[in-house]
PDB file of N, CA, C and O in Angstrom:
ATOM      1  N   MET A   1      56.491-114.419  42.006  1.00  0.00           N
ATOM      2  CA  MET A   1      57.351-114.367  40.851  1.00  0.00           C
ATOM      3  C   MET A   1      58.785-114.707  41.262  1.00  0.00           C
ATOM      4  O   MET A   1      59.181-114.505  42.410  1.00  0.00           O
ATOM      5  N   THR A   2      59.525-115.207  40.339  1.00  0.00           N
ATOM      6  CA  THR A   2      60.906-115.566  40.626  1.00  0.00           C
ATOM      7  C   THR A   2      61.825-114.376  40.420  1.00  0.00           C
ATOM      8  O   THR A   2      61.454-113.389  39.785  1.00  0.00           O
ATOM      9  N   ILE A   3      63.011-114.480  40.957  1.00  0.00           N
ATOM     10  CA  ILE A   3      64.002-113.415  40.822  1.00  0.00           C
ATOM     11  C   ILE A   3      64.397-113.299  39.350  1.00  0.00           C
ATOM     12  O   ILE A   3      64.686-114.300  38.695  1.00  0.00           O
ATOM     13  N   GLY A   4      64.405-112.087  38.848  1.00  0.00           N
ATOM     14  CA  GLY A   4      64.772-111.844  37.466  1.00  0.00           C
ATOM     15  C   GLY A   4      63.616-111.998  36.487  1.00  0.00           C
ATOM     16  O   GLY A   4      63.805-111.819  35.284  1.00  0.00           O
ATOM     17  N   CYS A   5      62.441-112.323  36.967  1.00  0.00           N
ATOM     18  CA  CYS A   5      61.274-112.483  36.102  1.00  0.00           C
ATOM     19  C   CYS A   5      60.688-111.103  35.804  1.00  0.00           C
ATOM     20  O   CYS A   5      60.394-110.336  36.721  1.00  0.00           O
ATOM     21  N   ASN A   6      60.523-110.797  34.534  1.00  0.00           N
ATOM     22  CA  ASN A   6      60.021-109.482  34.143  1.00  0.00           C
ATOM     23  C   ASN A   6      58.498-109.438  34.060  1.00  0.00           C
ATOM     24  O   ASN A   6      57.935-108.381  33.775  1.00  0.00           O
ATOM     25  N   ASP A   7      57.824-110.551  34.299  1.00  0.00           N
ATOM     26  CA  ASP A   7      56.374-110.575  34.241  1.00  0.00           C
ATOM     27  C   ASP A   7      55.791-109.809  35.416  1.00  0.00           C
ATOM     28  O   ASP A   7      56.409-109.695  36.475  1.00  0.00           O
ATOM     29  N   LYS A   8      54.596-109.292  35.211  1.00  0.00           N
ATOM     30  CA  LYS A   8      53.943-108.560  36.289  1.00  0.00           C
ATOM     31  C   LYS A   8      52.539-109.110  36.491  1.00  0.00           C
ATOM     32  O   LYS A   8      51.925-109.615  35.551  1.00  0.00           O
ATOM     33  N   PHE A   9      52.052-109.017  37.670  1.00  0.00           N
ATOM     34  CA  PHE A   9      50.707-109.461  38.019  1.00  0.00           C
ATOM     35  C   PHE A   9      49.939-108.226  38.445  1.00  0.00           C
ATOM     36  O   PHE A   9      49.971-107.837  39.613  1.00  0.00           O
ATOM     37  N   ASP A  10      49.251-107.614  37.498  1.00  0.00           N
ATOM     38  CA  ASP A  10      48.521-106.389  37.784  1.00  0.00           C
ATOM     39  C   ASP A  10      47.037-106.570  37.506  1.00  0.00           C
ATOM     40  O   ASP A  10      46.599-107.670  37.168  1.00  0.00           O
ATOM     41  N   ALA A  11      46.267-105.511  37.644  1.00  0.00           N
ATOM     42  CA  ALA A  11      44.821-105.583  37.463  1.00  0.00           C
ATOM     43  C   ALA A  11      44.443-105.978  36.043  1.00  0.00           C
ATOM     44  O   ALA A  11      43.486-106.727  35.847  1.00  0.00           O
ATOM     45  N   GLU A  12      45.169-105.493  35.061  1.00  0.00           N
ATOM     46  CA  GLU A  12      44.870-105.826  33.673  1.00  0.00           C
ATOM     47  C   GLU A  12      45.047-107.325  33.416  1.00  0.00           C
ATOM     48  O   GLU A  12      44.208-107.948  32.765  1.00  0.00           O
ATOM     49  N   PHE A  13      46.134-107.900  33.924  1.00  0.00           N
ATOM     50  CA  PHE A  13      46.358-109.334  33.760  1.00  0.00           C
ATOM     51  C   PHE A  13      45.298-110.127  34.508  1.00  0.00           C
ATOM     52  O   PHE A  13      44.797-111.119  33.977  1.00  0.00           O
ATOM     53  N   LEU A  14      44.946-109.730  35.702  1.00  0.00           N
ATOM     54  CA  LEU A  14      43.918-110.416  36.476  1.00  0.00           C
ATOM     55  C   LEU A  14      42.579-110.389  35.739  1.00  0.00           C
ATOM     56  O   LEU A  14      41.866-111.392  35.714  1.00  0.00           O
ATOM     57  N   TRP A  15      42.234-109.248  35.141  1.00  0.00           N
ATOM     58  CA  TRP A  15      40.996-109.126  34.360  1.00  0.00           C
ATOM     59  C   TRP A  15      41.020-110.113  33.193  1.00  0.00           C
ATOM     60  O   TRP A  15      40.032-110.803  32.939  1.00  0.00           O
ATOM     61  N   TRP A  16      42.139-110.178  32.490  1.00  0.00           N
ATOM     62  CA  TRP A  16      42.250-111.112  31.363  1.00  0.00           C
ATOM     63  C   TRP A  16      42.135-112.550  31.848  1.00  0.00           C
ATOM     64  O   TRP A  16      41.447-113.365  31.233  1.00  0.00           O
ATOM     65  N   LEU A  17      42.802-112.856  32.940  1.00  0.00           N
ATOM     66  CA  LEU A  17      42.810-114.216  33.465  1.00  0.00           C
ATOM     67  C   LEU A  17      41.415-114.674  33.868  1.00  0.00           C
ATOM     68  O   LEU A  17      41.023-115.799  33.558  1.00  0.00           O
ATOM     69  N   LEU A  18      40.668-113.829  34.548  1.00  0.00           N
ATOM     70  CA  LEU A  18      39.364-114.219  35.067  1.00  0.00           C
ATOM     71  C   LEU A  18      38.229-114.063  34.070  1.00  0.00           C
ATOM     72  O   LEU A  18      37.277-114.844  34.093  1.00  0.00           O
ATOM     73  N   CYS A  19      38.311-113.083  33.208  1.00  0.00           N
ATOM     74  CA  CYS A  19      37.171-112.774  32.335  1.00  0.00           C
ATOM     75  C   CYS A  19      37.410-113.113  30.871  1.00  0.00           C
ATOM     76  O   CYS A  19      36.568-113.766  30.256  1.00  0.00           O
ATOM     77  N   ARG A  20      38.497-112.703  30.312  1.00  0.00           N
ATOM     78  CA  ARG A  20      38.729-112.878  28.888  1.00  0.00           C
ATOM     79  C   ARG A  20      39.402-114.199  28.564  1.00  0.00           C
ATOM     80  O   ARG A  20      39.238-114.708  27.455  1.00  0.00           O
ATOM     81  N   GLY A  21      40.151-114.768  29.490  1.00  0.00           N
ATOM     82  CA  GLY A  21      40.874-116.000  29.223  1.00  0.00           C
ATOM     83  C   GLY A  21      40.018-117.249  29.294  1.00  0.00           C
ATOM     84  O   GLY A  21      40.477-118.330  28.926  1.00  0.00           O
ATOM     85  N   ARG A  22      38.796-117.126  29.754  1.00  0.00           N
ATOM     86  CA  ARG A  22      37.910-118.282  29.924  1.00  0.00           C
ATOM     87  C   ARG A  22      36.650-118.118  29.084  1.00  0.00           C
ATOM     88  O   ARG A  22      35.546-118.053  29.624  1.00  0.00           O
ATOM     89  N   SER A  23      36.810-118.051  27.783  1.00  0.00           N
ATOM     90  CA  SER A  23      35.670-117.864  26.902  1.00  0.00           C
ATOM     91  C   SER A  23      34.941-119.188  26.674  1.00  0.00           C
ATOM     92  O   SER A  23      35.498-120.261  26.907  1.00  0.00           O
ATOM     93  N   ARG A  24      33.707-119.102  26.223  1.00  0.00           N
ATOM     94  CA  ARG A  24      32.940-120.306  25.920  1.00  0.00           C
ATOM     95  C   ARG A  24      33.563-121.056  24.757  1.00  0.00           C
ATOM     96  O   ARG A  24      33.547-122.286  24.724  1.00  0.00           O
ATOM     97  N   LYS A  25      34.110-120.319  23.805  1.00  0.00           N
ATOM     98  CA  LYS A  25      34.757-120.942  22.655  1.00  0.00           C
ATOM     99  C   LYS A  25      35.936-121.796  23.112  1.00  0.00           C
ATOM    100  O   LYS A  25      36.099-122.927  22.656  1.00  0.00           O
ATOM    101  N   ARG A  26      36.745-121.263  23.999  1.00  0.00           N
ATOM    102  CA  ARG A  26      37.896-121.997  24.507  1.00  0.00           C
ATOM    103  C   ARG A  26      37.452-123.191  25.344  1.00  0.00           C
ATOM    104  O   ARG A  26      38.070-124.253  25.276  1.00  0.00           O
ATOM    105  N   ALA A  27      36.400-123.035  26.125  1.00  0.00           N
ATOM    106  CA  ALA A  27      35.881-124.146  26.935  1.00  0.00           C
ATOM    107  C   ALA A  27      35.381-125.275  26.033  1.00  0.00           C
ATOM    108  O   ALA A  27      35.621-126.447  26.320  1.00  0.00           O
ATOM    109  N   ARG A  28      34.685-124.928  24.940  1.00  0.00           N
ATOM    110  CA  ARG A  28      34.229-125.950  23.990  1.00  0.00           C
ATOM    111  C   ARG A  28      35.415-126.648  23.344  1.00  0.00           C
ATOM    112  O   ARG A  28      35.386-127.860  23.133  1.00  0.00           O
ATOM    113  N   PHE A  29      36.458-125.886  23.030  1.00  0.00           N
ATOM    114  CA  PHE A  29      37.659-126.456  22.424  1.00  0.00           C
ATOM    115  C   PHE A  29      38.285-127.504  23.345  1.00  0.00           C
ATOM    116  O   PHE A  29      38.612-128.605  22.902  1.00  0.00           O
ATOM    117  N   TYR A  30      38.450-127.165  24.617  1.00  0.00           N
ATOM    118  CA  TYR A  30      39.036-128.111  25.561  1.00  0.00           C
ATOM    119  C   TYR A  30      38.109-129.292  25.831  1.00  0.00           C
ATOM    120  O   TYR A  30      38.589-130.406  26.041  1.00  0.00           O
ATOM    121  N   ALA A  31      36.806-129.079  25.830  1.00  0.00           N
ATOM    122  CA  ALA A  31      35.863-130.185  25.995  1.00  0.00           C
ATOM    123  C   ALA A  31      35.957-131.138  24.806  1.00  0.00           C
ATOM    124  O   ALA A  31      35.859-132.355  24.969  1.00  0.00           O
ATOM    125  N   HIS A  32      36.147-130.584  23.618  1.00  0.00           N
ATOM    126  CA  HIS A  32      36.315-131.415  22.421  1.00  0.00           C
ATOM    127  C   HIS A  32      37.582-132.265  22.530  1.00  0.00           C
ATOM    128  O   HIS A  32      37.567-133.449  22.191  1.00  0.00           O
ATOM    129  N   ILE A  33      38.663-131.672  22.996  1.00  0.00           N
ATOM    130  CA  ILE A  33      39.910-132.415  23.166  1.00  0.00           C
ATOM    131  C   ILE A  33      39.727-133.532  24.193  1.00  0.00           C
ATOM    132  O   ILE A  33      40.189-134.653  23.981  1.00  0.00           O
ATOM    133  N   ALA A  34      39.058-133.230  25.298  1.00  0.00           N
ATOM    134  CA  ALA A  34      38.834-134.239  26.337  1.00  0.00           C
ATOM    135  C   ALA A  34      37.971-135.384  25.821  1.00  0.00           C
ATOM    136  O   ALA A  34      38.190-136.537  26.192  1.00  0.00           O
ATOM    137  N   ALA A  35      36.994-135.080  24.972  1.00  0.00           N
ATOM    138  CA  ALA A  35      36.135-136.120  24.415  1.00  0.00           C
ATOM    139  C   ALA A  35      36.858-136.930  23.339  1.00  0.00           C
ATOM    140  O   ALA A  35      36.623-138.129  23.196  1.00  0.00           O
ATOM    141  N   THR A  36      37.732-136.274  22.590  1.00  0.00           N
ATOM    142  CA  THR A  36      38.447-136.949  21.511  1.00  0.00           C
ATOM    143  C   THR A  36      39.544-137.861  22.036  1.00  0.00           C
ATOM    144  O   THR A  36      39.758-138.944  21.492  1.00  0.00           O
ATOM    145  N   TYR A  37      40.235-137.442  23.077  1.00  0.00           N
ATOM    146  CA  TYR A  37      41.361-138.198  23.630  1.00  0.00           C
ATOM    147  C   TYR A  37      41.144-138.514  25.108  1.00  0.00           C
ATOM    148  O   TYR A  37      41.908-138.035  25.946  1.00  0.00           O
ATOM    149  N   PRO A  38      40.127-139.307  25.456  1.00  0.00           N
ATOM    150  CA  PRO A  38      39.862-139.564  26.879  1.00  0.00           C
ATOM    151  C   PRO A  38      40.978-140.343  27.575  1.00  0.00           C
ATOM    152  O   PRO A  38      41.142-140.233  28.790  1.00  0.00           O
ATOM    153  N   GLU A  39      41.744-141.124  26.821  1.00  0.00           N
ATOM    154  CA  GLU A  39      42.838-141.888  27.429  1.00  0.00           C
ATOM    155  C   GLU A  39      44.047-141.017  27.740  1.00  0.00           C
ATOM    156  O   GLU A  39      44.921-141.428  28.504  1.00  0.00           O
ATOM    157  N   ARG A  40      44.109-139.837  27.169  1.00  0.00           N
ATOM    158  CA  ARG A  40      45.247-138.939  27.389  1.00  0.00           C
ATOM    159  C   ARG A  40      44.894-137.703  28.209  1.00  0.00           C
ATOM    160  O   ARG A  40      45.767-136.892  28.517  1.00  0.00           O
ATOM    161  N   CYS A  41      43.650-137.561  28.554  1.00  0.00           N
ATOM    162  CA  CYS A  41      43.187-136.322  29.185  1.00  0.00           C
ATOM    163  C   CYS A  41      42.575-136.606  30.555  1.00  0.00           C
ATOM    164  O   CYS A  41      41.776-137.529  30.712  1.00  0.00           O
ATOM    165  N   ILE A  42      42.955-135.810  31.527  1.00  0.00           N
ATOM    166  CA  ILE A  42      42.367-135.879  32.863  1.00  0.00           C
ATOM    167  C   ILE A  42      41.785-134.502  33.163  1.00  0.00           C
ATOM    168  O   ILE A  42      42.502-133.501  33.142  1.00  0.00           O
ATOM    169  N   VAL A  43      40.504-134.455  33.439  1.00  0.00           N
ATOM    170  CA  VAL A  43      39.834-133.198  33.744  1.00  0.00           C
ATOM    171  C   VAL A  43      39.674-133.092  35.253  1.00  0.00           C
ATOM    172  O   VAL A  43      39.074-133.963  35.882  1.00  0.00           O
ATOM    173  N   VAL A  44      40.208-132.031  35.828  1.00  0.00           N
ATOM    174  CA  VAL A  44      40.121-131.789  37.264  1.00  0.00           C
ATOM    175  C   VAL A  44      39.194-130.595  37.465  1.00  0.00           C
ATOM    176  O   VAL A  44      39.501-129.479  37.047  1.00  0.00           O
ATOM    177  N   ASN A  45      38.057-130.844  38.111  1.00  0.00           N
ATOM    178  CA  ASN A  45      37.066-129.790  38.320  1.00  0.00           C
ATOM    179  C   ASN A  45      37.213-129.101  39.668  1.00  0.00           C
ATOM    180  O   ASN A  45      36.858-127.930  39.808  1.00  0.00           O
ATOM    181  N   THR A  46      37.728-129.808  40.652  1.00  0.00           N
ATOM    182  CA  THR A  46      37.898-129.228  41.984  1.00  0.00           C
ATOM    183  C   THR A  46      39.306-129.519  42.489  1.00  0.00           C
ATOM    184  O   THR A  46      39.985-130.410  41.978  1.00  0.00           O
ATOM    185  N   ARG A  47      39.725-128.788  43.462  1.00  0.00           N
ATOM    186  CA  ARG A  47      41.038-128.993  44.052  1.00  0.00           C
ATOM    187  C   ARG A  47      41.152-130.360  44.712  1.00  0.00           C
ATOM    188  O   ARG A  47      42.234-130.947  44.740  1.00  0.00           O
ATOM    189  N   GLU A  48      40.051-130.869  45.242  1.00  0.00           N
ATOM    190  CA  GLU A  48      40.055-132.175  45.898  1.00  0.00           C
ATOM    191  C   GLU A  48      40.329-133.302  44.902  1.00  0.00           C
ATOM    192  O   GLU A  48      40.851-134.347  45.291  1.00  0.00           O
ATOM    193  N   GLN A  49      39.992-133.114  43.642  1.00  0.00           N
ATOM    194  CA  GLN A  49      40.236-134.129  42.632  1.00  0.00           C
ATOM    195  C   GLN A  49      41.698-134.170  42.197  1.00  0.00           C
ATOM    196  O   GLN A  49      42.131-135.123  41.550  1.00  0.00           O
ATOM    197  N   SER A  50      42.439-133.159  42.546  1.00  0.00           N
ATOM    198  CA  SER A  50      43.832-133.058  42.133  1.00  0.00           C
ATOM    199  C   SER A  50      44.747-133.759  43.134  1.00  0.00           C
ATOM    200  O   SER A  50      44.487-133.765  44.337  1.00  0.00           O
ATOM    201  N   SER A  51      45.813-134.345  42.617  1.00  0.00           N
ATOM    202  CA  SER A  51      46.800-134.952  43.508  1.00  0.00           C
ATOM    203  C   SER A  51      47.823-133.911  43.971  1.00  0.00           C
ATOM    204  O   SER A  51      48.608-134.176  44.881  1.00  0.00           O
ATOM    205  N   PHE A  52      47.817-132.732  43.349  1.00  0.00           N
ATOM    206  CA  PHE A  52      48.741-131.661  43.724  1.00  0.00           C
ATOM    207  C   PHE A  52      48.145-130.857  44.861  1.00  0.00           C
ATOM    208  O   PHE A  52      47.007-130.397  44.775  1.00  0.00           O
ATOM    209  N   ARG A  53      48.900-130.691  45.908  1.00  0.00           N
ATOM    210  CA  ARG A  53      48.429-129.937  47.089  1.00  0.00           C
ATOM    211  C   ARG A  53      49.392-128.811  47.402  1.00  0.00           C
ATOM    212  O   ARG A  53      50.607-129.010  47.433  1.00  0.00           O
ATOM    213  N   LEU A  54      48.858-127.648  47.629  1.00  0.00           N
ATOM    214  CA  LEU A  54      49.669-126.528  48.065  1.00  0.00           C
ATOM    215  C   LEU A  54      49.877-126.615  49.563  1.00  0.00           C
ATOM    216  O   LEU A  54      48.970-127.014  50.293  1.00  0.00           O
ATOM    217  N   PRO A  55      51.063-126.246  50.030  1.00  0.00           N
ATOM    218  CA  PRO A  55      51.311-126.316  51.485  1.00  0.00           C
ATOM    219  C   PRO A  55      50.529-125.275  52.251  1.00  0.00           C
ATOM    220  O   PRO A  55      50.629-125.205  53.476  1.00  0.00           O
TER     221      PRO A  55
END
């Protein structure tokens, strides 16, 4: 987190991020967007497919 950031990374947020934030409904929504706008959408399934690398 950055200095002055009031956000917190606790167990409740981690639970939401891993379990509740990735619903099937949301996955279908994003799949629909990717199918509708293939020229504007890039789907990255693995870290190797990404051009962004963490040091």
